[in-house]
FISE-617544 format. One record per residue (C-alpha): x, y, z. Coordinates in Angstrom, 2 decimals, always signed. Example, Ala and Ser with C-alpha at 12.3 -4.5 7.8 and 13.67 -1.06 7.14 Angstrom:
<recs>
<rec east="+12.30" north="-4.50" up="+7.80"/>
<rec east="+13.67" north="-1.06" up="+7.14"/>
</recs>
This chain:
<recs>
<rec east="-60.21" north="-55.23" up="-46.17"/>
<rec east="-57.57" north="-53.38" up="-48.21"/>
<rec east="-58.44" north="-49.79" up="-49.28"/>
<rec east="-56.38" north="-47.98" up="-51.89"/>
<rec east="-56.67" north="-44.33" up="-51.94"/>
<rec east="-55.47" north="-42.58" up="-55.45"/>
<rec east="-55.72" north="-40.82" up="-58.50"/>
<rec east="-54.64" north="-41.48" up="-62.19"/>
<rec east="-52.35" north="-38.82" up="-62.89"/>
<rec east="-50.35" north="-39.18" up="-59.33"/>
<rec east="-46.66" north="-40.28" up="-60.01"/>
<rec east="-46.38" north="-42.23" up="-56.59"/>
<rec east="-49.68" north="-44.17" up="-57.53"/>
<rec east="-48.42" north="-45.33" up="-60.67"/>
<rec east="-45.24" north="-46.12" up="-59.09"/>
<rec east="-47.28" north="-48.55" up="-56.96"/>
<rec east="-49.18" north="-49.92" up="-59.61"/>
<rec east="-46.01" north="-50.82" up="-61.39"/>
<rec east="-43.75" north="-52.06" up="-58.33"/>
<rec east="-46.26" north="-53.61" up="-55.95"/>
<rec east="-49.84" north="-54.29" up="-57.40"/>
<rec east="-48.21" north="-56.20" up="-60.33"/>
<rec east="-46.00" north="-58.58" up="-58.50"/>
<rec east="-47.36" north="-61.99" up="-58.02"/>
<rec east="-47.12" north="-62.49" up="-54.25"/>
<rec east="-49.42" north="-59.40" up="-54.04"/>
<rec east="-51.85" north="-60.69" up="-56.24"/>
<rec east="-51.62" north="-64.28" up="-54.25"/>
<rec east="-52.31" north="-62.41" up="-50.96"/>
<rec east="-55.26" north="-60.31" up="-52.42"/>
<rec east="-57.17" north="-63.50" up="-52.27"/>
<rec east="-57.05" north="-62.78" up="-48.61"/>
<rec east="-58.71" north="-59.40" up="-48.64"/>
<rec east="-61.45" north="-57.45" up="-50.00"/>
<rec east="-59.44" north="-54.96" up="-52.37"/>
<rec east="-61.15" north="-51.47" up="-52.31"/>
<rec east="-59.79" north="-48.79" up="-54.58"/>
<rec east="-61.19" north="-45.02" up="-54.09"/>
<rec east="-60.35" north="-42.73" up="-57.14"/>
<rec east="-60.20" north="-39.11" up="-55.98"/>
<rec east="-62.19" north="-38.24" up="-58.88"/>
<rec east="-65.10" north="-40.96" up="-58.59"/>
<rec east="-68.56" north="-40.04" up="-57.23"/>
<rec east="-68.76" north="-39.34" up="-53.55"/>
<rec east="-64.89" north="-40.10" up="-53.67"/>
<rec east="-63.78" north="-36.85" up="-51.44"/>
<rec east="-66.81" north="-37.77" up="-48.84"/>
<rec east="-65.37" north="-41.18" up="-48.31"/>
<rec east="-61.92" north="-39.84" up="-48.09"/>
<rec east="-63.04" north="-37.77" up="-45.29"/>
<rec east="-64.49" north="-40.74" up="-43.55"/>
<rec east="-61.47" north="-42.90" up="-43.97"/>
<rec east="-59.27" north="-39.92" up="-43.02"/>
<rec east="-57.24" north="-39.99" up="-46.18"/>
<rec east="-55.97" north="-37.29" up="-48.10"/>
<rec east="-52.56" north="-37.50" up="-49.91"/>
<rec east="-52.37" north="-39.81" up="-52.99"/>
<rec east="-51.58" north="-42.93" up="-52.39"/>
<rec east="-52.70" north="-44.00" up="-49.49"/>
<rec east="-53.09" north="-47.75" up="-48.60"/>
<rec east="-54.71" north="-48.95" up="-45.37"/>
<rec east="-55.70" north="-52.50" up="-44.21"/>
<rec east="-58.68" north="-53.18" up="-42.13"/>
<rec east="-59.74" north="-55.86" up="-39.70"/>
<rec east="-63.33" north="-57.44" up="-40.82"/>
<rec east="-65.30" north="-54.89" up="-38.46"/>
<rec east="-63.48" north="-52.06" up="-39.53"/>
<rec east="-60.78" north="-51.31" up="-37.24"/>
<rec east="-57.31" north="-50.01" up="-38.85"/>
<rec east="-54.31" north="-52.38" up="-38.71"/>
<rec east="-52.11" north="-50.28" up="-40.59"/>
<rec east="-51.39" north="-47.36" up="-43.02"/>
<rec east="-49.15" north="-49.16" up="-45.59"/>
<rec east="-45.77" north="-47.50" up="-46.37"/>
<rec east="-45.86" north="-46.84" up="-50.27"/>
<rec east="-42.51" north="-45.16" up="-50.34"/>
<rec east="-40.64" north="-48.32" up="-49.05"/>
<rec east="-39.55" north="-50.57" up="-51.77"/>
<rec east="-41.40" north="-53.27" up="-52.86"/>
<rec east="-40.08" north="-56.38" up="-50.60"/>
<rec east="-40.64" north="-54.41" up="-47.54"/>
<rec east="-43.74" north="-53.56" up="-48.58"/>
<rec east="-44.99" north="-57.15" up="-49.08"/>
<rec east="-43.22" north="-58.16" up="-45.57"/>
<rec east="-45.68" north="-55.31" up="-43.93"/>
<rec east="-48.73" north="-56.52" up="-45.63"/>
<rec east="-48.03" north="-60.30" up="-45.15"/>
<rec east="-47.67" north="-59.28" up="-41.09"/>
<rec east="-50.62" north="-57.43" up="-41.28"/>
<rec east="-52.52" north="-60.28" up="-42.89"/>
<rec east="-51.08" north="-62.59" up="-40.22"/>
<rec east="-53.06" north="-61.40" up="-37.21"/>
<rec east="-51.13" north="-58.16" up="-36.50"/>
<rec east="-53.51" north="-55.97" up="-33.74"/>
<rec east="-54.77" north="-52.61" up="-34.88"/>
<rec east="-52.28" north="-50.09" up="-35.09"/>
<rec east="-54.11" north="-47.89" up="-32.15"/>
<rec east="-53.99" north="-50.56" up="-29.76"/>
<rec east="-50.31" north="-51.75" up="-30.63"/>
<rec east="-49.23" north="-48.08" up="-30.01"/>
<rec east="-50.80" north="-47.56" up="-26.66"/>
<rec east="-49.31" north="-50.91" up="-25.70"/>
<rec east="-45.85" north="-49.33" up="-26.76"/>
<rec east="-46.17" north="-46.08" up="-25.23"/>
<rec east="-47.33" north="-48.12" up="-22.01"/>
<rec east="-44.03" north="-49.63" up="-21.70"/>
<rec east="-42.27" north="-46.29" up="-21.66"/>
<rec east="-43.92" north="-45.56" up="-18.12"/>
<rec east="-42.75" north="-49.14" up="-16.90"/>
<rec east="-45.77" north="-51.17" up="-17.67"/>
<rec east="-45.44" north="-54.64" up="-19.36"/>
<rec east="-45.89" north="-54.19" up="-22.70"/>
<rec east="-47.49" north="-57.13" up="-24.58"/>
<rec east="-46.09" north="-56.81" up="-27.87"/>
<rec east="-44.61" north="-59.23" up="-30.18"/>
<rec east="-41.63" north="-58.35" up="-32.50"/>
<rec east="-44.04" north="-58.00" up="-35.18"/>
<rec east="-45.94" north="-55.57" up="-33.28"/>
<rec east="-42.91" north="-53.44" up="-32.86"/>
<rec east="-42.27" north="-53.77" up="-36.39"/>
<rec east="-45.54" north="-52.63" up="-37.58"/>
<rec east="-44.94" north="-49.49" up="-35.62"/>
<rec east="-41.60" north="-48.74" up="-37.25"/>
<rec east="-43.08" north="-49.22" up="-40.74"/>
<rec east="-46.33" north="-47.66" up="-40.21"/>
<rec east="-46.83" north="-44.90" up="-42.68"/>
<rec east="-46.73" north="-41.60" up="-40.32"/>
<rec east="-46.76" north="-39.37" up="-43.38"/>
<rec east="-50.27" north="-40.57" up="-44.19"/>
<rec east="-51.58" north="-40.90" up="-40.68"/>
<rec east="-53.27" north="-37.65" up="-40.69"/>
<rec east="-52.73" north="-37.18" up="-37.34"/>
<rec east="-55.34" north="-39.43" up="-36.15"/>
<rec east="-53.01" north="-41.39" up="-33.70"/>
<rec east="-50.45" north="-38.84" up="-32.89"/>
<rec east="-50.60" north="-34.92" up="-33.33"/>
<rec east="-48.05" north="-33.61" up="-35.49"/>
<rec east="-46.43" north="-31.55" up="-32.93"/>
<rec east="-46.04" north="-34.57" up="-30.87"/>
<rec east="-44.79" north="-37.04" up="-33.60"/>
<rec east="-41.01" north="-36.50" up="-33.06"/>
<rec east="-41.21" north="-37.38" up="-29.21"/>
<rec east="-43.50" north="-40.06" up="-29.50"/>
<rec east="-41.26" north="-42.02" up="-31.98"/>
<rec east="-38.30" north="-41.30" up="-30.11"/>
<rec east="-39.88" north="-42.64" up="-26.74"/>
<rec east="-41.12" north="-45.68" up="-28.80"/>
<rec east="-37.40" north="-46.46" up="-30.31"/>
<rec east="-36.25" north="-46.35" up="-26.65"/>
<rec east="-39.07" north="-48.73" up="-25.41"/>
<rec east="-38.11" north="-51.22" up="-28.15"/>
<rec east="-36.71" north="-54.49" up="-26.69"/>
<rec east="-32.75" north="-54.50" up="-26.96"/>
<rec east="-32.95" north="-57.38" up="-29.17"/>
<rec east="-34.74" north="-55.62" up="-31.99"/>
<rec east="-31.88" north="-53.41" up="-33.20"/>
<rec east="-33.24" north="-52.93" up="-36.51"/>
<rec east="-36.54" north="-52.11" up="-35.52"/>
<rec east="-35.24" north="-49.48" up="-32.82"/>
<rec east="-32.84" north="-48.07" up="-35.53"/>
<rec east="-35.78" north="-47.07" up="-37.59"/>
<rec east="-38.17" north="-45.81" up="-34.99"/>
<rec east="-35.25" north="-43.50" up="-34.14"/>
<rec east="-34.43" north="-42.63" up="-37.69"/>
<rec east="-38.48" north="-41.82" up="-38.38"/>
<rec east="-38.12" north="-39.69" up="-34.84"/>
<rec east="-35.11" north="-37.61" up="-36.13"/>
<rec east="-36.91" north="-37.30" up="-39.48"/>
<rec east="-40.01" north="-35.99" up="-38.03"/>
<rec east="-38.12" north="-33.70" up="-35.82"/>
<rec east="-36.15" north="-32.11" up="-38.63"/>
<rec east="-39.55" north="-31.77" up="-40.11"/>
<rec east="-41.03" north="-29.34" up="-37.67"/>
<rec east="-41.26" north="-25.86" up="-38.87"/>
<rec east="-39.78" north="-22.78" up="-36.47"/>
<rec east="-37.50" north="-23.08" up="-33.60"/>
<rec east="-36.24" north="-26.38" up="-32.90"/>
<rec east="-34.09" north="-28.03" up="-29.84"/>
<rec east="-30.29" north="-28.77" up="-30.84"/>
<rec east="-29.99" north="-32.36" up="-31.99"/>
<rec east="-27.79" north="-34.56" up="-29.85"/>
<rec east="-24.23" north="-35.26" up="-31.09"/>
<rec east="-25.27" north="-38.84" up="-29.94"/>
<rec east="-27.65" north="-39.04" up="-32.93"/>
<rec east="-25.46" north="-37.69" up="-35.40"/>
<rec east="-22.99" north="-40.80" up="-34.54"/>
<rec east="-26.09" north="-42.86" up="-34.76"/>
<rec east="-27.01" north="-41.85" up="-38.29"/>
<rec east="-23.88" north="-41.70" up="-39.44"/>
<rec east="-23.32" north="-45.47" up="-38.49"/>
<rec east="-26.26" north="-46.46" up="-40.25"/>
<rec east="-25.12" north="-44.75" up="-43.39"/>
<rec east="-21.87" north="-46.61" up="-43.03"/>
<rec east="-23.55" north="-50.03" up="-42.75"/>
<rec east="-24.83" north="-50.94" up="-46.20"/>
<rec east="-27.04" north="-53.52" up="-45.09"/>
<rec east="-28.88" north="-51.04" up="-42.50"/>
<rec east="-28.81" north="-48.48" up="-44.81"/>
<rec east="-30.53" north="-50.46" up="-47.44"/>
<rec east="-33.32" north="-51.37" up="-45.06"/>
<rec east="-34.03" north="-47.91" up="-44.43"/>
<rec east="-33.20" north="-46.29" up="-47.64"/>
<rec east="-36.82" north="-44.54" up="-48.22"/>
<rec east="-35.93" north="-42.41" up="-44.93"/>
<rec east="-32.13" north="-41.74" up="-46.09"/>
<rec east="-33.40" north="-40.56" up="-49.48"/>
<rec east="-36.59" north="-38.34" up="-48.47"/>
<rec east="-35.14" north="-36.65" up="-45.63"/>
<rec east="-31.22" north="-36.33" up="-46.38"/>
<rec east="-31.14" north="-32.61" up="-46.92"/>
<rec east="-33.76" north="-31.76" up="-43.92"/>
<rec east="-32.06" north="-34.34" up="-41.47"/>
<rec east="-28.71" north="-33.24" up="-42.42"/>
<rec east="-29.55" north="-29.42" up="-41.73"/>
<rec east="-31.25" north="-30.24" up="-38.57"/>
<rec east="-28.49" north="-32.59" up="-36.85"/>
<rec east="-25.53" north="-30.21" up="-38.15"/>
<rec east="-24.48" north="-26.50" up="-37.92"/>
<rec east="-24.00" north="-24.68" up="-41.33"/>
<rec east="-20.78" north="-24.90" up="-42.74"/>
<rec east="-19.53" north="-26.86" up="-40.06"/>
<rec east="-16.90" north="-29.86" up="-40.30"/>
<rec east="-19.68" north="-32.16" up="-38.79"/>
<rec east="-21.77" north="-31.19" up="-41.66"/>
<rec east="-19.34" north="-32.11" up="-44.39"/>
<rec east="-18.55" north="-35.12" up="-42.49"/>
<rec east="-22.06" north="-36.28" up="-42.73"/>
<rec east="-22.94" north="-35.24" up="-45.96"/>
<rec east="-20.00" north="-37.04" up="-47.21"/>
<rec east="-21.13" north="-40.11" up="-45.50"/>
<rec east="-24.70" north="-39.96" up="-46.76"/>
<rec east="-23.52" north="-39.34" up="-50.48"/>
<rec east="-21.72" north="-42.79" up="-50.32"/>
<rec east="-24.99" north="-44.09" up="-49.27"/>
<rec east="-26.60" north="-42.90" up="-51.92"/>
<rec east="-24.16" north="-43.46" up="-54.18"/>
<rec east="-24.80" north="-47.06" up="-53.41"/>
<rec east="-28.93" north="-46.92" up="-53.98"/>
<rec east="-28.04" north="-45.14" up="-57.40"/>
<rec east="-26.29" north="-48.04" up="-58.81"/>
<rec east="-28.24" north="-50.66" up="-56.83"/>
<rec east="-30.05" north="-52.69" up="-59.48"/>
<rec east="-32.69" north="-53.82" up="-56.69"/>
<rec east="-33.70" north="-50.46" up="-56.32"/>
<rec east="-36.99" north="-49.20" up="-58.86"/>
<rec east="-35.96" north="-46.64" up="-61.03"/>
<rec east="-37.90" north="-43.77" up="-59.30"/>
<rec east="-36.29" north="-44.44" up="-55.95"/>
<rec east="-32.73" north="-44.01" up="-57.53"/>
<rec east="-33.98" north="-40.76" up="-59.18"/>
<rec east="-35.07" north="-39.80" up="-55.62"/>
<rec east="-31.61" north="-40.62" up="-54.35"/>
<rec east="-30.12" north="-38.10" up="-57.20"/>
<rec east="-32.67" north="-35.68" up="-55.51"/>
<rec east="-31.13" north="-36.35" up="-52.28"/>
<rec east="-27.64" north="-35.49" up="-53.40"/>
<rec east="-28.78" north="-32.38" up="-54.98"/>
<rec east="-30.48" north="-31.30" up="-51.38"/>
<rec east="-27.32" north="-32.14" up="-49.78"/>
<rec east="-25.37" north="-30.34" up="-52.05"/>
<rec east="-27.58" north="-27.32" up="-51.89"/>
<rec east="-26.88" north="-27.39" up="-48.24"/>
<rec east="-23.15" north="-26.05" up="-48.97"/>
<rec east="-24.23" north="-24.05" up="-52.75"/>
<rec east="-27.77" north="-22.58" up="-52.12"/>
<rec east="-27.43" north="-21.00" up="-55.67"/>
<rec east="-25.36" north="-20.85" up="-58.63"/>
<rec east="-24.06" north="-24.51" up="-60.62"/>
<rec east="-23.63" north="-27.46" up="-58.87"/>
<rec east="-20.32" north="-29.82" up="-59.17"/>
<rec east="-20.07" north="-31.09" up="-62.88"/>
<rec east="-19.83" north="-34.49" up="-61.45"/>
<rec east="-23.47" north="-34.07" up="-59.87"/>
<rec east="-24.69" north="-32.52" up="-62.65"/>
<rec east="-23.41" north="-35.39" up="-64.86"/>
<rec east="-25.01" north="-37.97" up="-62.41"/>
<rec east="-28.27" north="-36.39" up="-62.88"/>
<rec east="-28.08" north="-36.37" up="-66.77"/>
<rec east="-27.30" north="-40.03" up="-66.81"/>
<rec east="-29.85" north="-40.99" up="-64.35"/>
<rec east="-32.86" north="-38.96" up="-66.18"/>
<rec east="-31.48" north="-40.45" up="-69.47"/>
<rec east="-31.57" north="-43.80" up="-67.88"/>
<rec east="-35.16" north="-43.57" up="-66.70"/>
<rec east="-36.20" north="-42.16" up="-70.14"/>
<rec east="-34.58" north="-45.22" up="-71.96"/>
<rec east="-35.30" north="-48.04" up="-70.13"/>
<rec east="-39.41" north="-47.21" up="-68.75"/>
<rec east="-41.70" north="-48.37" up="-70.80"/>
<rec east="-44.54" north="-49.47" up="-68.76"/>
<rec east="-47.38" north="-46.94" up="-68.92"/>
<rec east="-47.61" north="-46.33" up="-65.08"/>
<rec east="-44.21" north="-46.64" up="-64.39"/>
<rec east="-43.40" north="-43.88" up="-66.90"/>
<rec east="-45.92" north="-41.46" up="-65.44"/>
<rec east="-43.83" north="-41.64" up="-62.36"/>
<rec east="-40.34" north="-42.15" up="-63.72"/>
<rec east="-40.73" north="-38.95" up="-66.05"/>
<rec east="-41.87" north="-37.28" up="-63.40"/>
<rec east="-39.04" north="-37.82" up="-61.16"/>
<rec east="-36.35" north="-37.34" up="-64.01"/>
<rec east="-37.71" north="-33.98" up="-64.93"/>
<rec east="-37.70" north="-32.80" up="-61.32"/>
<rec east="-34.51" north="-33.70" up="-60.53"/>
<rec east="-33.43" north="-32.01" up="-63.80"/>
<rec east="-34.99" north="-28.97" up="-62.78"/>
<rec east="-33.73" north="-28.99" up="-59.08"/>
<rec east="-30.21" north="-29.42" up="-60.57"/>
<rec east="-30.56" north="-26.07" up="-62.54"/>
<rec east="-31.18" north="-28.14" up="-66.11"/>
<rec east="-34.29" north="-26.15" up="-66.90"/>
<rec east="-34.02" north="-26.61" up="-70.53"/>
<rec east="-33.31" north="-30.23" up="-70.36"/>
<rec east="-36.19" north="-30.85" up="-67.89"/>
<rec east="-38.58" north="-28.97" up="-70.47"/>
<rec east="-37.66" north="-30.86" up="-73.24"/>
<rec east="-38.20" north="-34.53" up="-71.31"/>
<rec east="-41.63" north="-33.18" up="-70.17"/>
<rec east="-42.73" north="-31.82" up="-73.35"/>
<rec east="-41.59" north="-35.11" up="-75.43"/>
<rec east="-43.82" north="-36.94" up="-72.83"/>
<rec east="-46.85" north="-34.92" up="-73.26"/>
<rec east="-47.99" north="-36.91" up="-76.17"/>
<rec east="-47.19" north="-40.06" up="-74.74"/>
<rec east="-48.81" north="-39.83" up="-71.34"/>
<rec east="-52.20" north="-40.96" up="-70.14"/>
<rec east="-52.13" north="-37.65" up="-68.15"/>
<rec east="-50.39" north="-34.99" up="-69.84"/>
<rec east="-52.03" north="-32.15" up="-67.84"/>
<rec east="-49.64" north="-32.97" up="-64.67"/>
<rec east="-46.33" north="-32.69" up="-66.59"/>
<rec east="-47.90" north="-29.33" up="-67.87"/>
<rec east="-47.49" north="-28.20" up="-64.13"/>
<rec east="-44.33" north="-29.15" up="-64.34"/>
<rec east="-43.61" north="-26.84" up="-67.21"/>
<rec east="-45.13" north="-24.22" up="-65.59"/>
<rec east="-42.95" north="-24.54" up="-62.40"/>
<rec east="-39.96" north="-24.64" up="-64.57"/>
<rec east="-41.21" north="-21.26" up="-66.23"/>
<rec east="-41.57" north="-19.63" up="-63.11"/>
<rec east="-38.03" north="-20.65" up="-62.09"/>
<rec east="-36.58" north="-18.99" up="-64.71"/>
<rec east="-38.85" north="-15.85" up="-64.08"/>
<rec east="-41.41" north="-16.50" up="-67.00"/>
<rec east="-44.53" north="-15.82" up="-65.35"/>
<rec east="-46.45" north="-15.50" up="-68.54"/>
<rec east="-45.04" north="-18.51" up="-69.90"/>
<rec east="-46.09" north="-20.17" up="-66.60"/>
<rec east="-49.49" north="-18.71" up="-66.89"/>
<rec east="-49.72" north="-20.28" up="-70.15"/>
<rec east="-48.94" north="-23.84" up="-69.08"/>
<rec east="-51.18" north="-23.35" up="-65.83"/>
<rec east="-54.00" north="-22.58" up="-68.04"/>
<rec east="-53.66" north="-25.31" up="-70.37"/>
<rec east="-53.10" north="-27.99" up="-67.78"/>
<rec east="-56.51" north="-26.89" up="-66.48"/>
<rec east="-58.12" north="-26.92" up="-69.68"/>
<rec east="-56.84" north="-30.49" up="-70.28"/>
<rec east="-57.35" north="-31.85" up="-66.70"/>
<rec east="-60.01" north="-34.54" up="-66.20"/>
<rec east="-62.18" north="-35.67" up="-63.38"/>
<rec east="-64.25" north="-33.33" up="-60.88"/>
<rec east="-61.65" north="-33.32" up="-57.91"/>
<rec east="-58.61" north="-32.73" up="-60.32"/>
<rec east="-60.33" north="-30.06" up="-62.31"/>
<rec east="-61.32" north="-28.26" up="-59.21"/>
<rec east="-57.41" north="-28.40" up="-57.66"/>
<rec east="-56.35" north="-27.55" up="-61.25"/>
<rec east="-58.71" north="-24.64" up="-61.48"/>
<rec east="-58.06" north="-23.07" up="-58.37"/>
<rec east="-54.18" north="-23.26" up="-59.04"/>
<rec east="-54.72" north="-21.39" up="-62.62"/>
<rec east="-56.82" north="-19.00" up="-60.38"/>
<rec east="-53.92" north="-18.38" up="-58.03"/>
<rec east="-51.62" north="-17.98" up="-60.93"/>
<rec east="-53.57" north="-15.23" up="-62.36"/>
<rec east="-53.90" north="-13.22" up="-59.29"/>
<rec east="-50.08" north="-13.67" up="-59.22"/>
<rec east="-49.33" north="-12.74" up="-62.50"/>
<rec east="-52.33" north="-10.44" up="-64.03"/>
<rec east="-53.92" north="-8.85" up="-60.82"/>
<rec east="-55.17" north="-6.00" up="-62.61"/>
<rec east="-56.86" north="-8.32" up="-65.47"/>
<rec east="-60.01" north="-8.78" up="-63.14"/>
<rec east="-62.28" north="-9.99" up="-65.94"/>
<rec east="-60.23" north="-12.81" up="-66.49"/>
<rec east="-59.94" north="-13.79" up="-63.28"/>
<rec east="-63.48" north="-13.36" up="-62.58"/>
<rec east="-64.13" north="-15.74" up="-65.40"/>
<rec east="-61.54" north="-18.14" up="-64.26"/>
<rec east="-63.09" north="-18.35" up="-60.75"/>
<rec east="-66.74" north="-18.61" up="-62.12"/>
<rec east="-65.62" north="-21.72" up="-64.39"/>
<rec east="-64.33" north="-23.34" up="-61.44"/>
<rec east="-67.61" north="-22.66" up="-59.60"/>
<rec east="-69.76" north="-23.66" up="-62.67"/>
<rec east="-68.42" north="-26.85" up="-62.60"/>
<rec east="-69.35" north="-28.04" up="-59.27"/>
<rec east="-72.03" north="-30.69" up="-58.65"/>
<rec east="-74.40" north="-29.09" up="-56.08"/>
<rec east="-74.34" north="-32.16" up="-54.15"/>
<rec east="-72.97" north="-32.70" up="-50.20"/>
<rec east="-70.37" north="-35.02" up="-51.49"/>
<rec east="-68.52" north="-32.45" up="-53.65"/>
<rec east="-67.83" north="-30.24" up="-50.23"/>
<rec east="-65.21" north="-32.52" up="-48.53"/>
<rec east="-61.79" north="-33.02" up="-48.15"/>
<rec east="-59.44" north="-32.18" up="-50.88"/>
<rec east="-62.40" north="-30.50" up="-52.78"/>
<rec east="-63.12" north="-28.20" up="-49.59"/>
<rec east="-59.42" north="-27.50" up="-49.12"/>
<rec east="-59.05" north="-26.30" up="-52.67"/>
<rec east="-62.19" north="-23.85" up="-52.84"/>
<rec east="-60.87" north="-22.41" up="-48.97"/>
<rec east="-57.69" north="-21.41" up="-50.99"/>
<rec east="-59.29" north="-20.00" up="-53.59"/>
<rec east="-61.41" north="-17.86" up="-51.23"/>
<rec east="-58.24" north="-16.92" up="-49.31"/>
<rec east="-56.56" north="-16.04" up="-52.81"/>
<rec east="-59.43" north="-13.88" up="-53.68"/>
<rec east="-59.56" north="-12.05" up="-50.38"/>
<rec east="-55.97" north="-11.32" up="-50.81"/>
<rec east="-56.55" north="-10.10" up="-54.03"/>
<rec east="-58.96" north="-7.76" up="-52.84"/>
<rec east="-57.12" north="-6.82" up="-49.65"/>
<rec east="-57.73" north="-3.09" up="-50.20"/>
<rec east="-61.09" north="-3.40" up="-51.57"/>
<rec east="-60.26" north="-2.49" up="-55.31"/>
<rec east="-61.97" north="-6.00" up="-56.88"/>
<rec east="-64.90" north="-5.69" up="-54.33"/>
<rec east="-67.61" north="-6.13" up="-57.05"/>
<rec east="-65.83" north="-8.96" up="-59.14"/>
<rec east="-65.59" north="-10.66" up="-55.22"/>
<rec east="-69.26" north="-10.02" up="-54.64"/>
<rec east="-70.28" north="-11.81" up="-57.95"/>
<rec east="-68.11" north="-14.50" up="-57.58"/>
<rec east="-69.23" north="-15.16" up="-54.06"/>
<rec east="-72.95" north="-14.62" up="-54.88"/>
<rec east="-72.29" north="-17.27" up="-57.99"/>
<rec east="-70.79" north="-19.45" up="-55.05"/>
<rec east="-74.22" north="-18.90" up="-52.73"/>
<rec east="-76.23" north="-20.23" up="-55.58"/>
<rec east="-74.33" north="-23.34" up="-55.37"/>
<rec east="-75.01" north="-23.55" up="-51.60"/>
<rec east="-78.40" north="-22.91" up="-51.61"/>
<rec east="-79.03" north="-26.14" up="-53.18"/>
<rec east="-77.36" north="-28.01" up="-50.69"/>
<rec east="-79.88" north="-29.43" up="-47.53"/>
<rec east="-79.53" north="-26.53" up="-44.98"/>
<rec east="-78.67" north="-29.23" up="-42.14"/>
<rec east="-76.15" north="-31.02" up="-44.21"/>
<rec east="-72.64" north="-30.36" up="-42.74"/>
<rec east="-71.29" north="-29.85" up="-46.26"/>
<rec east="-73.63" north="-26.62" up="-46.42"/>
<rec east="-71.73" north="-25.00" up="-43.92"/>
<rec east="-68.47" north="-26.11" up="-45.67"/>
<rec east="-69.82" north="-24.82" up="-48.88"/>
<rec east="-71.08" north="-21.49" up="-47.27"/>
<rec east="-67.66" north="-20.65" up="-45.73"/>
<rec east="-65.23" north="-21.46" up="-48.39"/>
<rec east="-64.99" north="-18.34" up="-50.30"/>
<rec east="-64.99" north="-16.20" up="-47.04"/>
<rec east="-62.01" north="-17.13" up="-44.84"/>
<rec east="-61.96" north="-15.98" up="-41.25"/>
<rec east="-60.67" north="-12.99" up="-40.42"/>
<rec east="-57.28" north="-12.87" up="-38.31"/>
</recs>
């Protein structure tokens, strides 16, 4: 069974539709599995998401006939690589949990009964959508590093990817981190200099450029300059590679901006980089005509323009797309983010309100509505009636069934509860918060008392005290 978990508005989901699901080889392989699509806004979707341990859009999982996970497919890799991983999964790969256990056992000296395909499945497993099922986040970097060392010496490409995955996971850890070994810098530089190996791992090199460079090298050091220069050369190759999708070329532009921001945290970027940003954004707008591809490409183009400080140009691109997009409310949030960056909080609030008003689908409306309540509290904290009305509208749209209070929905309501508690920190809005909680209590009272969703509902707007 092939499970696809996504949403209509989600840019990466639309990229998957435009670059993978429409491929003839994917269509041919689909004859060998049962495809199941769960849209996050469909009935019972959030409960099903909780059941399958999926949260981020998109998540794609291949199951054995008896329900064990073979792998979580990496939607961020290019389409050809994706198809190779899917084909390996369909060709008898063992479930990923057993594969990981066997791989780790080889670290302690035991013989690992793993094929080259098994090791490759571990290297291309979608760790970012694992939801800490296989490995807790705090242990992920160390686990991947152990796998890289255990990988047979004749599988250089697979070991390289596992090591890059380990470095990316280490760079993503918040808080104090051990300093990276100098050898790691050399190995990463070696991958960057090798066009073939860099292309093989372009997703890791694009999406972790800034974080890994910041992790591996000291600020304002010669080592950082050298690594950034090597990284930029690889990114330039990606940007001009016709075999890389538009969205991924834009991501490579975004990576160049990340690297530049390590040296120039604020202020104008070099004109040569700004020219690249403008050229690639215009190219994406000009050449992308497919409705699904545009949802992703315009999102990426507007994002790199904004990251480069070209807010007016980002606004213009997003505004033009409102009439064309099947989910314009998503782009309205981009306009709100741009307004916040320029310090125009009232304009940002206006766009957030419009995005909520236009949002479609129960889970999406809940997520957008909570965002609007948060924006109101930040921008107009003294307007208690407006905040109360907005929170009341969010609650009023909740369907009083257990399926409502799972996964993304539950977390969204908990976020609103924390925002309201912070707004009422000194008790100055106690009457409003009590009325909002009372409205929520009426919804919760309609749920079966013994159902776990009842407890989730009851506690959603009452965050635990520190």
